[in-house]
C-alpha positions as CSV (number, residue, x, y, z in Angstrom):
1,X,122.0,7.7,39.5
2,X,118.8,6.4,41.1
3,X,120.5,6.0,44.5
4,X,117.6,7.5,46.4
5,X,119.3,10.8,47.1
6,X,119.8,14.1,45.2
7,X,123.4,15.3,44.8
8,X,124.5,18.9,44.3
9,X,125.3,18.0,40.6
10,X,121.7,16.6,40.2
11,X,120.2,19.7,41.7
12,X,122.2,21.9,39.3
13,X,121.0,19.9,36.3
14,X,117.4,20.2,37.6
15,X,117.6,23.9,38.2
16,X,119.3,24.5,34.8
17,X,116.3,22.9,33.0
18,X,113.9,24.7,35.2
19,X,115.6,28.0,34.4
20,X,115.0,27.5,30.7
21,X,111.2,26.8,31.3
22,X,110.8,29.8,33.7
23,X,112.6,32.1,31.3
24,X,110.5,31.1,28.3
25,X,107.3,31.8,30.3
26,X,108.6,35.2,31.2
27,X,109.4,36.0,27.6
28,X,106.0,34.9,26.3
29,X,104.1,37.1,28.8
30,X,106.2,40.2,27.9
31,X,106.0,39.5,24.1
32,X,102.2,39.8,24.1
33,X,102.4,43.1,26.1
34,X,105.0,44.7,23.8
35,X,103.3,43.4,20.7
36,X,100.0,44.9,21.7
37,X,101.7,48.2,22.5
38,X,103.4,48.2,19.1
39,X,100.1,47.7,17.3
40,X,98.5,50.5,19.3
41,X,101.4,52.9,18.6
42,X,102.7,52.3,15.1
43,X,101.3,51.9,11.6
44,X,102.7,48.9,9.7
45,X,106.2,49.7,8.5
46,X,106.6,52.7,10.8
47,X,110.0,53.1,12.5
48,X,110.6,52.9,16.2
49,X,113.5,55.1,17.3
50,X,114.9,55.3,20.8
51,X,112.5,57.9,22.0
52,X,109.6,55.8,20.7
53,X,110.9,52.7,22.4
54,X,111.2,54.7,25.7
55,X,107.6,55.8,25.3
56,X,106.4,52.2,24.9
57,X,108.4,51.1,28.0
58,X,106.8,53.9,30.0
59,X,103.3,52.9,28.8
60,X,104.1,49.3,30.0
61,X,105.4,50.6,33.4
62,X,108.9,49.2,32.6
63,X,110.9,52.4,32.4
64,X,111.8,52.3,36.1
65,X,113.3,48.7,35.8
66,X,116.7,50.0,34.5
67,X,118.6,53.3,34.1
68,X,120.7,52.3,31.1
69,X,118.0,52.2,28.4
70,X,120.1,54.0,25.8
71,X,122.9,51.5,26.1
72,X,120.4,48.7,26.1
73,X,118.9,50.1,22.9
74,X,122.3,50.2,21.3
75,X,122.9,46.6,22.3
76,X,119.5,45.4,21.0
77,X,119.9,47.2,17.7
78,X,123.6,47.2,17.1
79,X,125.0,44.0,18.8
80,X,122.0,41.7,18.7
81,X,119.9,43.3,15.9
82,X,120.4,44.6,12.4
83,X,121.9,48.0,13.3
84,X,119.3,50.0,11.4
85,X,118.7,52.6,14.2
86,X,115.3,51.2,15.0
87,X,113.9,48.4,17.2
88,X,111.0,46.0,16.6
89,X,109.1,43.9,19.1
90,X,111.9,41.3,19.5
91,X,114.5,44.0,19.9
92,X,112.5,45.7,22.7
93,X,112.3,42.3,24.4
94,X,116.1,42.1,24.2
95,X,116.3,45.6,25.7
96,X,114.2,44.5,28.7
97,X,115.3,40.8,29.2
98,X,118.6,40.4,27.4
99,X,119.9,37.8,29.9
100,X,116.7,35.8,29.6
101,X,116.3,35.4,25.8
102,X,118.4,32.5,24.5
103,X,119.6,34.2,21.4
104,X,120.9,37.3,23.2
105,X,122.0,36.1,26.6
106,X,125.5,35.0,25.6
107,X,126.3,38.3,23.8
108,X,124.8,40.3,26.7
109,X,127.1,38.6,29.2
110,X,130.3,38.5,27.0
111,X,129.9,41.9,25.3
112,X,127.7,44.2,27.4
113,X,128.2,43.2,31.0
114,X,131.9,42.1,30.4
115,X,132.5,45.5,28.9
116,X,131.2,47.2,32.0
117,X,133.4,45.0,34.3
118,X,136.6,45.3,32.2
119,X,137.3,48.9,33.2
120,X,140.9,48.9,32.2
121,X,140.1,47.3,28.8
122,X,142.6,44.4,29.2
123,X,140.2,41.7,28.1
124,X,140.0,40.3,31.6
125,X,137.5,40.8,34.4
126,X,138.8,40.4,38.0
127,X,136.8,39.3,41.0
128,X,137.2,42.8,42.5
129,X,135.7,44.4,39.4
130,X,132.8,42.0,39.5
131,X,132.1,42.4,43.2
132,X,132.1,46.2,42.8
133,X,129.7,45.9,39.9
134,X,127.3,43.7,41.8
135,X,127.0,46.0,44.8
136,X,126.7,49.3,42.8
137,X,124.8,48.2,39.7
138,X,122.3,46.1,41.5
139,X,122.1,48.4,44.6
140,X,122.6,45.6,47.1
141,X,123.2,46.3,50.8
142,X,126.6,45.2,52.3
143,X,124.9,42.3,54.1
144,X,123.1,41.0,51.1
145,X,126.1,41.5,48.8
146,X,128.4,39.6,51.2
147,X,126.1,36.6,51.4
148,X,125.6,36.4,47.7
149,X,129.2,37.2,46.8
150,X,130.5,34.5,49.1
151,X,128.6,31.9,47.0
152,X,129.5,33.5,43.7
153,X,133.2,33.6,44.5
154,X,133.4,29.8,44.6
155,X,131.8,29.6,41.2
156,X,133.9,32.5,39.8
157,X,137.2,30.8,40.6
158,X,135.9,27.4,39.4
159,X,135.6,28.9,35.9
160,X,139.0,30.7,36.1
161,X,140.3,27.8,34.1
162,X,143.8,29.2,33.4
163,X,144.1,30.3,37.1
164,X,145.1,33.9,36.4
165,X,142.7,35.3,39.0
166,X,140.5,36.8,36.2
167,X,137.9,35.6,33.7
168,X,138.0,36.0,29.9
169,X,134.8,36.9,28.1
170,X,134.3,33.2,27.4
171,X,134.9,32.2,31.0
172,X,132.6,35.0,32.2
173,X,129.8,33.7,29.9
174,X,130.2,30.2,31.4
175,X,130.1,31.7,34.9
176,X,126.9,33.7,34.1
177,X,125.2,30.7,32.5
178,X,125.7,28.5,35.6
179,X,125.1,31.2,38.2
180,X,121.4,30.8,38.9
181,X,121.3,27.0,39.0
182,X,124.4,27.0,41.2
183,X,122.9,29.4,43.8
184,X,119.7,27.5,43.9
185,X,121.5,24.2,44.3
186,X,123.6,25.7,47.2
187,X,120.4,26.9,48.8
188,X,118.9,23.4,48.5
189,X,122.0,21.7,49.8
190,X,121.8,23.8,53.0
191,X,119.2,21.2,54.1
192,X,121.7,18.4,54.1
193,X,121.3,17.6,57.8
194,X,123.5,14.5,58.0
195,X,126.4,16.1,56.1
196,X,126.7,13.4,53.4
197,X,126.6,15.9,50.6
198,X,123.2,14.7,49.3
199,X,119.6,15.3,50.1
200,X,117.5,12.3,51.1
201,X,113.7,12.0,50.7
202,X,113.4,12.5,54.5
203,X,115.5,15.7,54.4
204,X,113.4,16.9,51.4
205,X,110.1,16.3,53.1
206,X,111.4,17.6,56.4
207,X,112.0,21.0,54.8
208,X,109.0,21.0,52.4
209,X,108.2,24.7,52.9
210,X,111.9,25.6,52.2
211,X,112.0,23.6,49.0
212,X,108.7,25.0,47.8
213,X,110.2,28.5,48.1
214,X,113.4,27.5,46.4
């Protein structure tokens, strides 16, 4: 709105656009690595089963990134891919970065991660189910989990549009899509020294190191 200050909404818009750029750079770097590994391992037209994909991930030092590779293989092949029991370069990228790749991230959130959260299979994910998932799946300490969950809880209930204290798959997808930009915007707004709900140029320059890190 060119008023000389940056609002929380403007920060979220900025970080949403930045998120897309950062993700695409990450995908490009990984694509070249996986593509080179494929060329070195397989003849043209040769199939890549789960064990073969696992071998490629090990060669690229990616195997320790996750523990649920078989489920990720099933997602990349059966939910996102063509369900032929094999994976290609793009499907391996989906195994590694499903929440990053634009064409797979919505299904990853609304099918895969939502399916893990919805333990009683009622089509709803409660805040309690999500907070347990965050602390156990991501291996966060109680202190780190508490700080992060306090911020996420506000966003969680913002997207609980029917106010039933739980999110549907669609609402959960909206929550996941906004999460990174929201957390970054909240971190930026912590430098609002005069409490007017906006960041001035003076506040921005006064915390230059902080904003560079954010």
